N, CA, C and O atoms as CSV, one atom per row, in Angstrom:
chain,resi,resn,atom,element,x,y,z
A,1,MET,N,N,38.350,-10.401,76.939
A,1,MET,CA,C,40.123,-11.233,77.462
A,1,MET,C,C,38.956,-11.872,77.944
A,1,MET,O,O,38.910,-13.041,77.560
A,2,ARG,N,N,37.600,-11.389,78.936
A,2,ARG,CA,C,37.263,-12.485,79.995
A,2,ARG,C,C,36.094,-12.855,80.223
A,2,ARG,O,O,35.461,-12.665,81.261
A,3,ARG,N,N,35.678,-13.508,79.080
A,3,ARG,CA,C,34.476,-13.400,77.924
A,3,ARG,C,C,34.624,-14.515,77.118
A,3,ARG,O,O,33.703,-15.209,76.686
A,4,LEU,N,N,36.386,-14.742,76.836
A,4,LEU,CA,C,37.029,-15.148,75.850
A,4,LEU,C,C,35.963,-17.106,75.906
A,4,LEU,O,O,35.649,-17.804,74.942
A,5,PRO,N,N,35.703,-17.387,77.531
A,5,PRO,CA,C,34.963,-19.011,77.669
A,5,PRO,C,C,33.460,-18.493,77.774
A,5,PRO,O,O,32.831,-19.200,78.561
A,6,GLU,N,N,32.618,-17.368,77.159
A,6,GLU,CA,C,31.224,-17.901,75.989
A,6,GLU,C,C,31.640,-17.817,74.587
A,6,GLU,O,O,31.334,-18.361,73.526
A,7,LEU,N,N,32.552,-16.819,75.048
A,7,LEU,CA,C,33.107,-16.939,72.914
A,7,LEU,C,C,33.237,-18.857,72.848
A,7,LEU,O,O,32.609,-19.660,72.158
A,8,ALA,N,N,33.835,-18.972,73.416
A,8,ALA,CA,C,34.520,-20.112,72.960
A,8,ALA,C,C,33.005,-21.718,72.671
A,8,ALA,O,O,32.950,-22.702,71.933
A,9,GLU,N,N,32.102,-21.133,73.712
A,9,GLU,CA,C,30.833,-21.420,73.651
A,9,GLU,C,C,30.092,-21.948,71.721
A,9,GLU,O,O,29.328,-22.861,71.410
A,10,TYR,N,N,30.861,-20.745,70.751
A,10,TYR,CA,C,30.030,-20.607,69.537
A,10,TYR,C,C,31.692,-21.785,68.577
A,10,TYR,O,O,31.759,-22.127,67.397
A,11,SER,N,N,32.766,-22.077,69.788
A,11,SER,CA,C,33.841,-22.626,68.357
A,11,SER,C,C,32.541,-23.955,67.503
A,11,SER,O,O,33.001,-24.279,66.408
A,12,SER,N,N,31.640,-24.430,67.697
A,12,SER,CA,C,30.891,-24.747,66.528
A,12,SER,C,C,31.339,-24.866,65.195
A,12,SER,O,O,31.636,-25.917,64.628
A,13,TYR,N,N,31.374,-23.517,64.644
A,13,TYR,CA,C,30.621,-22.661,64.414
A,13,TYR,C,C,32.255,-22.155,63.564
A,13,TYR,O,O,32.265,-21.398,62.594
A,14,ILE,N,N,33.614,-22.803,64.229
A,14,ILE,CA,C,34.903,-23.607,63.039
A,14,ILE,C,C,34.949,-24.575,62.375
A,14,ILE,O,O,34.666,-25.760,62.549
A,15,GLU,N,N,35.454,-23.807,61.334
A,15,GLU,CA,C,34.890,-24.914,60.492
A,15,GLU,C,C,36.016,-26.362,60.725
A,15,GLU,O,O,35.557,-27.504,60.742
A,16,SER,N,N,37.461,-26.084,60.887
A,16,SER,CA,C,38.894,-26.682,60.886
A,16,SER,C,C,38.649,-27.400,62.472
A,16,SER,O,O,38.329,-26.716,63.444
A,17,PRO,N,N,38.827,-28.660,62.521
A,17,PRO,CA,C,38.324,-29.465,63.465
A,17,PRO,C,C,39.742,-29.015,64.356
A,17,PRO,O,O,39.629,-28.565,65.496
A,18,GLN,N,N,41.236,-29.215,63.619
A,18,GLN,CA,C,42.149,-28.844,64.164
A,18,GLN,C,C,42.301,-27.337,65.030
A,18,GLN,O,O,42.654,-27.272,66.208
A,19,LEU,N,N,41.920,-26.053,64.088
A,19,LEU,CA,C,41.379,-25.210,64.922
A,19,LEU,C,C,40.221,-24.761,66.059
A,19,LEU,O,O,40.258,-24.059,67.069
A,20,ARG,N,N,39.401,-25.366,65.517
A,20,ARG,CA,C,38.022,-25.525,67.242
A,20,ARG,C,C,39.041,-26.482,68.179
A,20,ARG,O,O,39.448,-26.088,69.272
A,21,ASP,N,N,39.243,-27.213,67.860
A,21,ASP,CA,C,40.078,-27.841,68.968
A,21,ASP,C,C,40.994,-27.358,69.840
A,21,ASP,O,O,41.212,-27.796,70.970
A,22,ALA,N,N,41.698,-26.158,69.128
A,22,ALA,CA,C,43.173,-25.650,70.133
A,22,ALA,C,C,42.403,-24.587,70.612
A,22,ALA,O,O,42.866,-23.893,71.516
A,23,VAL,N,N,41.182,-24.327,70.097
A,23,VAL,CA,C,40.329,-22.709,70.612
A,23,VAL,C,C,39.504,-23.579,71.873
A,23,VAL,O,O,38.992,-23.030,72.849
A,24,GLU,N,N,39.507,-25.038,71.610
A,24,GLU,CA,C,38.061,-24.931,72.848
A,24,GLU,C,C,39.487,-25.537,74.095
A,24,GLU,O,O,39.150,-25.882,75.228
A,25,ARG,N,N,40.621,-25.570,73.773
A,25,ARG,CA,C,41.803,-26.091,74.840
A,25,ARG,C,C,42.270,-24.114,75.410
A,25,ARG,O,O,41.905,-23.668,76.498
A,26,VAL,N,N,42.994,-23.380,74.500
A,26,VAL,CA,C,43.135,-22.680,75.065
A,26,VAL,C,C,42.663,-21.860,75.991
A,26,VAL,O,O,43.200,-21.384,76.991
A,27,ALA,N,N,40.939,-21.676,75.275
A,27,ALA,CA,C,39.928,-21.015,76.199
A,27,ALA,C,C,39.679,-21.458,77.954
A,27,ALA,O,O,39.593,-20.847,79.019
A,28,GLY,N,N,39.625,-23.018,77.449
A,28,GLY,CA,C,39.423,-24.605,78.791
A,28,GLY,C,C,40.136,-23.453,79.976
A,28,GLY,O,O,39.739,-22.908,81.006
A,29,ALA,N,N,42.107,-23.456,78.716
A,29,ALA,CA,C,43.480,-23.141,79.804
A,29,ALA,C,C,43.155,-21.924,80.596
A,29,ALA,O,O,43.790,-21.778,81.640
A,30,PHE,N,N,42.323,-21.080,80.293
A,30,PHE,CA,C,41.727,-19.826,80.427
A,30,PHE,C,C,41.006,-20.053,81.487
A,30,PHE,O,O,41.835,-20.136,82.393
A,31,VAL,N,N,40.081,-20.189,81.879
A,31,VAL,CA,C,39.711,-20.082,82.633
A,31,VAL,C,C,39.674,-20.261,84.653
A,31,VAL,O,O,38.801,-19.942,85.460
A,32,PRO,N,N,41.148,-20.952,84.859
A,32,PRO,CA,C,41.503,-20.572,86.017
A,32,PRO,C,C,42.679,-19.709,86.214
A,32,PRO,O,O,43.570,-19.849,87.051
A,33,CYS,N,N,42.463,-18.200,84.731
A,33,CYS,CA,C,43.207,-16.770,85.347
A,33,CYS,C,C,42.393,-16.301,85.372
A,33,CYS,O,O,42.545,-15.155,85.795
A,34,LEU,N,N,41.030,-16.647,85.020
A,34,LEU,CA,C,40.320,-14.964,85.385
A,34,LEU,C,C,39.518,-14.738,87.096
A,34,LEU,O,O,38.636,-13.920,87.356
A,35,PRO,N,N,40.091,-15.631,87.962
A,35,PRO,CA,C,40.516,-14.286,89.308
A,35,PRO,C,C,41.109,-13.963,89.288
A,35,PRO,O,O,41.042,-12.938,89.967
A,36,ARG,N,N,42.264,-14.135,88.741
A,36,ARG,CA,C,44.266,-13.989,88.938
A,36,ARG,C,C,43.876,-12.261,88.483
A,36,ARG,O,O,44.403,-11.396,89.181
A,37,LEU,N,N,43.012,-11.838,87.386
A,37,LEU,CA,C,43.025,-10.719,86.303
A,37,LEU,C,C,42.945,-9.436,87.242
A,37,LEU,O,O,43.422,-8.305,87.136
A,38,ARG,N,N,41.835,-10.309,88.591
A,38,ARG,CA,C,41.171,-9.259,89.137
A,38,ARG,C,C,42.295,-8.462,90.150
A,38,ARG,O,O,42.219,-7.265,90.426
A,39,GLY,N,N,43.224,-9.281,90.581
A,39,GLY,CA,C,44.281,-8.659,91.199
A,39,GLY,C,C,45.776,-7.860,91.200
A,39,GLY,O,O,46.511,-7.330,92.033
A,40,LEU,N,N,45.751,-8.243,88.950
A,40,LEU,CA,C,46.682,-6.926,88.736
A,40,LEU,C,C,46.603,-5.420,88.613
A,40,LEU,O,O,45.562,-4.892,88.223
A,41,ARG,N,N,47.755,-4.660,88.960
A,41,ARG,CA,C,47.508,-3.784,88.475
A,41,ARG,C,C,46.273,-3.204,87.092
A,41,ARG,O,O,46.263,-3.912,86.085
A,42,SER,N,N,45.526,-2.240,87.112
A,42,SER,CA,C,45.147,-2.149,86.245
A,42,SER,C,C,45.495,-0.154,85.399
A,42,SER,O,O,45.669,0.938,85.939
A,43,GLN,N,N,45.445,-0.584,83.972
A,43,GLN,CA,C,45.528,0.772,83.697
A,43,GLN,C,C,44.732,1.111,82.650
A,43,GLN,O,O,44.248,0.082,82.179
A,44,ALA,N,N,44.084,2.878,81.600
A,44,ALA,CA,C,43.756,2.772,80.573
A,44,ALA,C,C,45.133,2.080,79.877
A,44,ALA,O,O,46.243,2.342,80.340
A,45,ILE,N,N,44.913,0.911,78.388
A,45,ILE,CA,C,45.526,0.965,77.979
A,45,ILE,C,C,44.842,0.941,76.550
A,45,ILE,O,O,43.625,0.763,76.483
A,46,HIS,N,N,45.463,1.086,75.615
A,46,HIS,CA,C,45.455,1.660,73.812
A,46,HIS,C,C,44.430,-0.159,73.055
A,46,HIS,O,O,43.788,-0.309,72.016
A,47,GLY,N,N,44.784,-1.256,74.307
A,47,GLY,CA,C,44.140,-2.464,72.916
A,47,GLY,C,C,44.168,-2.681,72.411
A,47,GLY,O,O,43.376,-3.546,72.036
A,48,ASP,N,N,45.449,-2.039,71.416
A,48,ASP,CA,C,44.429,-2.380,70.185
A,48,ASP,C,C,46.368,-2.134,68.903
A,48,ASP,O,O,46.488,-1.820,67.719
A,49,CYS,N,N,46.946,-2.323,69.489
A,49,CYS,CA,C,47.572,-1.675,69.032
A,49,CYS,C,C,48.617,-2.961,67.805
A,49,CYS,O,O,48.851,-4.169,67.825
A,50,HIS,N,N,48.885,-2.065,67.097
A,50,HIS,CA,C,48.784,-3.259,65.633
A,50,HIS,C,C,49.575,-2.767,64.549
A,50,HIS,O,O,49.391,-1.602,64.197
A,51,ALA,N,N,50.450,-3.490,63.950
A,51,ALA,CA,C,51.307,-2.996,62.987
A,51,ALA,C,C,50.533,-1.957,62.347
A,51,ALA,O,O,51.379,-1.145,61.973
A,52,ALA,N,N,49.078,-1.421,61.925
A,52,ALA,CA,C,48.969,-0.503,61.010
A,52,ALA,C,C,48.851,0.385,62.291
A,52,ALA,O,O,48.729,1.437,61.663
A,53,ASN,N,N,48.778,0.874,63.895
A,53,ASN,CA,C,48.504,1.713,64.098
A,53,ASN,C,C,49.937,1.453,65.014
A,53,ASN,O,O,50.070,1.471,66.238
A,54,LEU,N,N,50.974,1.198,63.917
A,54,LEU,CA,C,51.943,2.449,64.064
A,54,LEU,C,C,52.809,3.027,63.386
A,54,LEU,O,O,53.572,2.787,62.450
A,55,LEU,N,N,52.359,4.357,64.479
A,55,LEU,CA,C,53.863,4.708,63.157
A,55,LEU,C,C,55.428,4.655,63.586
A,55,LEU,O,O,55.985,4.314,64.629
A,56,VAL,N,N,55.937,5.173,62.243
A,56,VAL,CA,C,57.496,4.386,62.232
A,56,VAL,C,C,58.482,6.113,62.184
A,56,VAL,O,O,58.087,7.066,61.511
A,57,ALA,N,N,59.545,6.135,62.907
A,57,ALA,CA,C,60.669,7.304,62.388
A,57,ALA,C,C,60.422,7.059,60.938
A,57,ALA,O,O,59.749,6.301,60.239
A,58,ALA,N,N,61.270,8.042,60.802
A,58,ALA,CA,C,61.933,8.733,59.289
A,58,ALA,C,C,63.332,7.850,59.008
A,58,ALA,O,O,63.929,7.854,57.932
A,59,ASP,N,N,63.758,7.044,60.277
A,59,ASP,CA,C,65.389,6.376,60.348
A,59,ASP,C,C,64.746,5.033,59.753
A,59,ASP,O,O,65.499,4.347,59.061
A,60,GLY,N,N,63.050,4.457,60.008
A,60,GLY,CA,C,62.589,3.327,59.771
A,60,GLY,C,C,63.008,2.243,60.794
A,60,GLY,O,O,62.907,1.061,60.465
A,61,ARG,N,N,63.534,2.627,62.172
A,61,ARG,CA,C,64.506,2.025,63.334
A,61,ARG,C,C,63.618,1.633,64.348
A,61,ARG,O,O,63.748,0.608,65.018
A,62,SER,N,N,62.122,2.999,64.526
A,62,SER,CA,C,62.147,2.772,65.756
A,62,SER,C,C,60.022,3.490,66.126
A,62,SER,O,O,59.477,4.235,65.312
A,63,ILE,N,N,59.421,3.088,67.213
A,63,ILE,CA,C,58.102,3.539,67.076
A,63,ILE,C,C,58.303,4.321,67.399
A,63,ILE,O,O,59.154,4.418,68.283
A,64,CYS,N,N,57.270,6.042,66.599
A,64,CYS,CA,C,57.137,7.465,67.679
A,64,CYS,C,C,56.388,7.598,67.421
A,64,CYS,O,O,56.394,8.810,67.206
A,65,GLY,N,N,54.547,6.902,66.970
A,65,GLY,CA,C,53.693,7.263,67.539
A,65,GLY,C,C,52.488,5.861,67.467
A,65,GLY,O,O,52.742,4.757,66.985
A,66,ILE,N,N,51.341,6.231,68.003
A,66,ILE,CA,C,50.218,4.794,67.653
A,66,ILE,C,C,49.422,6.061,67.537
A,66,ILE,O,O,49.678,7.247,67.747
A,67,LEU,N,N,48.376,5.403,67.134
A,67,LEU,CA,C,47.226,5.760,65.733
A,67,LEU,C,C,45.689,5.220,66.528
A,67,LEU,O,O,46.029,4.483,67.454
A,68,ASP,N,N,44.790,5.290,66.497
A,68,ASP,CA,C,43.733,4.737,66.338
A,68,ASP,C,C,43.643,4.376,68.693
A,68,ASP,O,O,44.415,3.529,69.142
A,69,PHE,N,N,42.897,4.965,69.461
A,69,PHE,CA,C,42.344,4.685,70.242
A,69,PHE,C,C,40.929,4.427,70.861
A,69,PHE,O,O,40.250,4.518,71.884
A,70,GLY,N,N,40.941,4.149,69.913
A,70,GLY,CA,C,38.978,2.313,69.523
A,70,GLY,C,C,38.382,2.805,71.004
A,70,GLY,O,O,37.768,3.544,71.773
A,71,ASP,N,N,39.398,1.343,70.523
A,71,ASP,CA,C,39.773,-0.110,71.418
A,71,ASP,C,C,40.293,0.511,73.311
A,71,ASP,O,O,40.579,-0.164,74.300
A,72,MET,N,N,40.235,1.677,73.167
A,72,MET,CA,C,40.653,1.887,75.000
A,72,MET,C,C,39.842,1.358,75.407
A,72,MET,O,O,38.652,1.258,75.108
A,73,ILE,N,N,40.993,0.619,76.803
A,73,ILE,CA,C,39.741,0.251,77.469
A,73,ILE,C,C,40.552,0.318,79.852
A,73,ILE,O,O,41.768,0.221,80.014
A,74,HIS,N,N,40.129,0.388,80.429
A,74,HIS,CA,C,40.407,0.091,81.003
A,74,HIS,C,C,41.339,-1.559,81.855
A,74,HIS,O,O,40.801,-2.638,82.104
A,75,ALA,N,N,42.023,-1.373,81.970
A,75,ALA,CA,C,42.564,-3.097,81.809
A,75,ALA,C,C,43.425,-3.653,82.736
A,75,ALA,O,O,43.980,-2.851,83.488
A,76,PRO,N,N,43.660,-4.764,82.861
A,76,PRO,CA,C,45.040,-5.394,83.643
A,76,PRO,C,C,46.328,-4.613,82.995
A,76,PRO,O,O,46.540,-5.178,81.922
A,77,LEU,N,N,46.940,-3.935,83.115
A,77,LEU,CA,C,48.703,-3.289,81.817
A,77,LEU,C,C,49.512,-4.441,81.171
A,77,LEU,O,O,49.572,-4.617,79.954
A,78,ILE,N,N,49.857,-4.869,81.688
A,78,ILE,CA,C,50.066,-6.626,80.926
A,78,ILE,C,C,49.530,-6.972,79.737
A,78,ILE,O,O,50.152,-7.509,78.821
A,79,PHE,N,N,48.304,-6.653,79.731
A,79,PHE,CA,C,47.668,-6.268,78.478
A,79,PHE,C,C,47.950,-5.854,77.180
A,79,PHE,O,O,47.757,-6.219,76.020
A,80,GLU,N,N,48.481,-4.949,77.811
A,80,GLU,CA,C,49.127,-4.309,76.665
A,80,GLU,C,C,50.186,-4.151,75.928
A,80,GLU,O,O,50.211,-3.715,74.777
A,81,PRO,N,N,51.494,-4.667,76.881
A,81,PRO,CA,C,52.544,-5.883,75.733
A,81,PRO,C,C,51.641,-7.398,74.852
A,81,PRO,O,O,51.839,-7.760,73.692
A,82,ALA,N,N,50.877,-7.890,75.645
A,82,ALA,CA,C,49.999,-9.110,75.088
A,82,ALA,C,C,48.935,-8.839,74.270
A,82,ALA,O,O,48.362,-9.764,73.694
A,83,VAL,N,N,48.461,-7.274,74.090
A,83,VAL,CA,C,47.988,-8.168,72.836
A,83,VAL,C,C,49.260,-7.252,72.223
A,83,VAL,O,O,50.160,-8.028,72.544
A,84,ALA,N,N,49.677,-6.583,71.827
A,84,ALA,CA,C,50.078,-6.447,70.792
A,84,ALA,C,C,51.082,-7.697,70.620
A,84,ALA,O,O,51.529,-7.826,69.481
A,85,MET,N,N,51.399,-8.409,71.349
A,85,MET,CA,C,52.168,-9.798,70.861
A,85,MET,C,C,51.488,-10.563,70.087
A,85,MET,O,O,51.589,-10.978,68.932
A,86,SER,N,N,50.851,-10.658,70.859
A,86,SER,CA,C,49.155,-11.373,69.690
A,86,SER,C,C,49.458,-10.597,68.508
A,86,SER,O,O,50.299,-11.146,67.796
A,87,GLU,N,N,49.034,-9.502,68.087
A,87,GLU,CA,C,48.720,-8.925,66.910
A,87,GLU,C,C,49.416,-9.404,66.169
A,87,GLU,O,O,48.922,-10.002,65.213
A,88,LEU,N,N,50.948,-9.319,66.335
A,88,LEU,CA,C,52.540,-9.488,66.310
A,88,LEU,C,C,52.192,-10.198,65.499
A,88,LEU,O,O,52.163,-10.149,64.270
A,89,LEU,N,N,51.840,-11.080,66.420
A,89,LEU,CA,C,52.274,-12.762,65.468
A,89,LEU,C,C,50.763,-13.420,64.734
A,89,LEU,O,O,50.724,-14.103,63.711
A,90,THR,N,N,49.698,-13.035,65.498
A,90,THR,CA,C,48.336,-13.266,64.214
A,90,THR,C,C,49.057,-12.884,62.846
A,90,THR,O,O,49.066,-13.667,61.896
A,91,GLU,N,N,49.736,-11.478,62.801
A,91,GLU,CA,C,49.756,-10.569,61.617
A,91,GLU,C,C,50.465,-11.006,60.788
A,91,GLU,O,O,50.258,-10.874,59.582
A,92,ALA,N,N,51.919,-11.914,61.549
A,92,ALA,CA,C,52.785,-12.277,60.926
A,92,ALA,C,C,53.454,-11.405,60.110
A,92,ALA,O,O,53.772,-11.500,58.924
A,93,VAL,N,N,53.674,-10.245,61.199
A,93,VAL,CA,C,54.798,-9.629,61.561
A,93,VAL,C,C,56.197,-9.261,61.740
A,93,VAL,O,O,56.972,-8.411,61.300
A,94,VAL,N,N,56.224,-10.842,63.068
A,94,VAL,CA,C,57.763,-11.422,63.917
A,94,VAL,C,C,57.177,-12.800,63.666
A,94,VAL,O,O,56.099,-13.354,63.450
A,95,PRO,N,N,59.038,-13.162,63.874
A,95,PRO,CA,C,58.371,-14.417,63.995
A,95,PRO,C,C,58.172,-14.742,65.910
A,95,PRO,O,O,58.400,-13.826,66.700
A,96,LEU,N,N,57.773,-16.016,66.353
A,96,LEU,CA,C,57.790,-15.993,68.183
A,96,LEU,C,C,59.029,-15.605,68.396
A,96,LEU,O,O,59.102,-14.717,69.246
A,97,ALA,N,N,60.502,-16.097,67.725
A,97,ALA,CA,C,61.314,-15.696,68.404
A,97,ALA,C,C,61.569,-13.878,69.172
A,97,ALA,O,O,61.991,-13.484,70.260
A,98,SER,N,N,61.001,-13.113,67.799
A,98,SER,CA,C,61.490,-11.463,68.049
A,98,SER,C,C,59.912,-10.249,69.442
A,98,SER,O,O,59.851,-9.131,69.954
A,99,THR,N,N,58.874,-11.776,69.363
A,99,THR,CA,C,58.328,-11.427,70.474
A,99,THR,C,C,58.869,-11.044,71.969
A,99,THR,O,O,58.054,-10.713,72.830
A,100,GLY,N,N,60.378,-11.105,72.273
A,100,GLY,CA,C,60.545,-11.022,73.993
A,100,GLY,C,C,61.109,-9.309,72.868
A,100,GLY,O,O,61.673,-8.509,73.614
A,101,ALA,N,N,61.062,-9.061,72.157
A,101,ALA,CA,C,61.420,-8.043,72.177
A,101,ALA,C,C,60.532,-6.522,72.323
A,101,ALA,O,O,60.885,-5.345,72.243
A,102,VAL,N,N,59.105,-7.255,72.599
A,102,VAL,CA,C,58.094,-6.851,72.835
A,102,VAL,C,C,58.016,-5.781,74.404
A,102,VAL,O,O,57.893,-4.669,74.918
A,103,LEU,N,N,58.178,-7.020,74.522
A,103,LEU,CA,C,57.744,-7.157,76.061
A,103,LEU,C,C,58.994,-6.506,76.650
A,103,LEU,O,O,58.736,-5.748,77.586
A,104,HIS,N,N,60.638,-6.646,76.244
A,104,HIS,CA,C,61.625,-5.565,76.645
A,104,HIS,C,C,61.215,-4.224,76.575
A,104,HIS,O,O,61.034,-3.466,77.529
A,105,GLY,N,N,61.027,-3.887,74.895
A,105,GLY,CA,C,60.629,-2.161,75.450
A,105,GLY,C,C,59.747,-1.608,76.484
A,105,GLY,O,O,59.837,-0.557,77.119
A,106,TYR,N,N,58.723,-2.710,76.518
A,106,TYR,CA,C,57.420,-2.670,77.648
A,106,TYR,C,C,57.550,-2.492,78.900
A,106,TYR,O,O,56.823,-1.762,79.574
A,107,ALA,N,N,58.679,-3.280,79.391
A,107,ALA,CA,C,59.624,-3.118,80.500
A,107,ALA,C,C,60.388,-2.072,80.613
A,107,ALA,O,O,60.275,-1.208,81.482
A,108,ARG,N,N,61.319,-2.111,79.607
A,108,ARG,CA,C,62.647,-0.942,79.468
A,108,ARG,C,C,61.628,0.652,80.246
A,108,ARG,O,O,62.279,1.503,80.853
A,109,ARG,N,N,59.994,0.818,80.083
A,109,ARG,CA,C,59.123,2.414,80.152
A,109,ARG,C,C,58.679,1.764,82.197
A,109,ARG,O,O,58.956,2.248,83.294
A,110,GLN,N,N,57.761,0.262,81.672
A,110,GLN,CA,C,57.142,0.251,82.399
A,110,GLN,C,C,57.614,-1.373,83.317
A,110,GLN,O,O,57.811,-2.449,82.751
A,111,THR,N,N,57.694,-1.146,84.673
A,111,THR,CA,C,57.984,-2.159,85.307
A,111,THR,C,C,57.211,-3.358,85.306
A,111,THR,O,O,56.053,-3.104,84.975
A,112,LEU,N,N,57.354,-4.264,85.487
A,112,LEU,CA,C,56.233,-5.262,85.535
A,112,LEU,C,C,56.448,-6.151,86.060
A,112,LEU,O,O,57.391,-6.868,85.726
A,113,HIS,N,N,55.619,-6.443,87.117
A,113,HIS,CA,C,55.842,-7.245,88.283
A,113,HIS,C,C,55.363,-9.145,88.185
A,113,HIS,O,O,54.524,-9.774,87.540
A,114,ALA,N,N,56.188,-9.430,88.978
A,114,ALA,CA,C,56.435,-11.669,88.234
A,114,ALA,C,C,54.611,-11.980,88.101
A,114,ALA,O,O,54.266,-12.608,87.100
A,115,ASN,N,N,53.053,-11.365,89.499
A,115,ASN,CA,C,52.750,-12.114,88.966
A,115,ASN,C,C,51.861,-11.373,87.467
A,115,ASN,O,O,51.002,-12.084,86.943
A,116,GLU,N,N,52.115,-10.069,86.912
A,116,GLU,CA,C,51.929,-10.278,86.320
A,116,GLU,C,C,52.406,-11.506,84.940
A,116,GLU,O,O,51.637,-12.261,84.345
A,117,VAL,N,N,53.833,-11.359,84.748
A,117,VAL,CA,C,55.025,-12.197,83.861
A,117,VAL,C,C,53.590,-13.571,84.332
A,117,VAL,O,O,52.460,-13.701,83.863
A,118,GLU,N,N,54.015,-14.039,84.964
A,118,GLU,CA,C,53.446,-15.137,85.151
A,118,GLU,C,C,52.251,-15.194,83.714
A,118,GLU,O,O,52.005,-16.087,82.904
A,119,LEU,N,N,51.703,-13.783,83.893
A,119,LEU,CA,C,50.159,-14.726,83.260
A,119,LEU,C,C,50.229,-14.463,81.703
A,119,LEU,O,O,49.746,-15.365,81.020
A,120,LEU,N,N,50.686,-13.512,81.115
A,120,LEU,CA,C,51.204,-13.215,80.219
A,120,LEU,C,C,51.023,-14.463,78.735
A,120,LEU,O,O,50.221,-14.309,77.813
A,121,TYR,N,N,52.037,-15.681,78.884
A,121,TYR,CA,C,51.648,-17.063,77.920
A,121,TYR,C,C,50.275,-16.858,77.860
A,121,TYR,O,O,49.713,-16.518,76.819
A,122,ASP,N,N,49.570,-17.088,79.154
A,122,ASP,CA,C,47.982,-17.519,78.732
A,122,ASP,C,C,46.912,-16.429,78.064
A,122,ASP,O,O,45.850,-16.803,77.567
A,123,ILE,N,N,47.339,-14.985,78.117
A,123,ILE,CA,C,47.359,-13.373,78.348
A,123,ILE,C,C,47.702,-13.812,76.269
A,123,ILE,O,O,46.752,-14.430,75.789
A,124,VAL,N,N,48.215,-13.685,75.823
A,124,VAL,CA,C,48.622,-14.500,74.935
A,124,VAL,C,C,48.000,-14.882,74.356
A,124,VAL,O,O,47.516,-14.284,73.395
A,125,THR,N,N,47.800,-15.759,74.602
A,125,THR,CA,C,47.160,-17.144,73.619
A,125,THR,C,C,45.887,-16.768,74.089
A,125,THR,O,O,45.160,-17.526,73.448
A,126,SER,N,N,45.152,-16.079,74.801
A,126,SER,CA,C,43.570,-16.256,74.420
A,126,SER,C,C,43.430,-15.114,74.061
A,126,SER,O,O,42.213,-14.968,73.938
A,127,THR,N,N,44.219,-13.664,73.667
A,127,THR,CA,C,44.243,-12.590,73.137
A,127,THR,C,C,43.685,-14.021,71.360
A,127,THR,O,O,42.603,-14.358,70.879
A,128,THR,N,N,44.808,-14.287,71.111
A,128,THR,CA,C,44.958,-15.095,70.045
A,128,THR,C,C,43.512,-16.364,69.578
A,128,THR,O,O,43.225,-16.538,68.393
A,129,CYS,N,N,43.114,-16.765,70.184
A,129,CYS,CA,C,42.246,-17.367,70.296
A,129,CYS,C,C,40.642,-16.401,70.128
A,129,CYS,O,O,39.723,-16.487,69.313
A,130,ARG,N,N,40.922,-15.335,71.548
A,130,ARG,CA,C,38.996,-14.361,71.281
A,130,ARG,C,C,39.564,-13.875,69.485
A,130,ARG,O,O,38.577,-13.687,68.774
A,131,HIS,N,N,40.619,-13.714,68.899
A,131,HIS,CA,C,40.582,-12.915,67.452
A,131,HIS,C,C,39.906,-13.884,66.722
A,131,HIS,O,O,38.860,-13.666,66.110
A,132,THR,N,N,40.834,-15.597,66.808
A,132,THR,CA,C,40.500,-16.258,65.271
A,132,THR,C,C,38.688,-16.945,66.361
A,132,THR,O,O,38.164,-17.753,65.594
A,133,ALA,N,N,38.080,-16.870,67.268
A,133,ALA,CA,C,36.734,-17.802,68.022
A,133,ALA,C,C,35.734,-16.537,67.227
A,133,ALA,O,O,34.583,-16.843,66.916
A,134,GLY,N,N,36.200,-15.273,66.963
A,134,GLY,CA,C,35.603,-13.826,67.331
A,134,GLY,C,C,35.582,-13.729,65.507
A,134,GLY,O,O,34.480,-13.633,64.966
A,135,ALA,N,N,36.362,-13.748,64.977
A,135,ALA,CA,C,36.300,-13.586,63.649
A,135,ALA,C,C,35.222,-15.050,62.581
A,135,ALA,O,O,34.717,-14.962,61.461
A,136,CYS,N,N,35.246,-16.381,63.697
A,136,CYS,CA,C,34.617,-17.605,62.575
A,136,CYS,C,C,32.890,-17.318,63.661
A,136,CYS,O,O,31.774,-17.570,63.207
A,137,VAL,N,N,33.117,-16.846,64.865
A,137,VAL,CA,C,31.372,-16.700,64.945
A,137,VAL,C,C,30.367,-15.033,64.179
A,137,VAL,O,O,29.155,-14.843,64.081
A,138,ALA,N,N,31.449,-14.214,63.819
A,138,ALA,CA,C,30.668,-12.814,63.211
A,138,ALA,C,C,30.668,-13.871,61.639
A,138,ALA,O,O,30.225,-13.159,60.737
A,139,LYS,N,N,31.034,-15.332,61.087
A,139,LYS,CA,C,30.638,-15.145,59.971
A,139,LYS,C,C,29.475,-15.867,60.423
A,139,LYS,O,O,29.412,-16.297,61.574
A,140,PRO,N,N,27.950,-16.126,59.035
A,140,PRO,CA,C,27.292,-16.764,59.491
A,140,PRO,C,C,27.794,-18.892,58.785
A,140,PRO,O,O,28.594,-19.517,58.090
A,141,PRO,N,N,26.091,-19.120,60.021
A,141,PRO,CA,C,27.130,-20.538,59.863
A,141,PRO,C,C,26.408,-20.889,57.916
A,141,PRO,O,O,25.956,-20.135,57.055
A,142,ARG,N,N,26.612,-22.156,57.968
A,142,ARG,CA,C,26.579,-22.816,56.608
A,142,ARG,C,C,25.165,-23.054,56.484
A,142,ARG,O,O,24.716,-23.598,55.474
């Protein structure tokens, strides 16, 4: 996430002008957030919580486990729900209105501070941007 501005330098590889513009705007808007990340509480986070890495309970109504700890990192703890929210939106698993349930569930177990919640929108959008830009940059140029 902290390297998003560097990744955005390769936005010329994004074919869609609208998508390229969105990536550049989000990356630019995230730059002022970077110094604030250093002041947030940090811990080991899973960092890859998406539908394919979740085990659903037999009743189909709750999550009973998480798989794939290969992307585990030490980062601000607000990254955990933010990454999950971004992944669920990117994969179209839930509509935007339902992402609040992720935050609510997380906050039931881990109290969030105001300075963390203030950055949530920027972290979610920059996570989505990073995935989009990363996928485009990984493709060889034409």
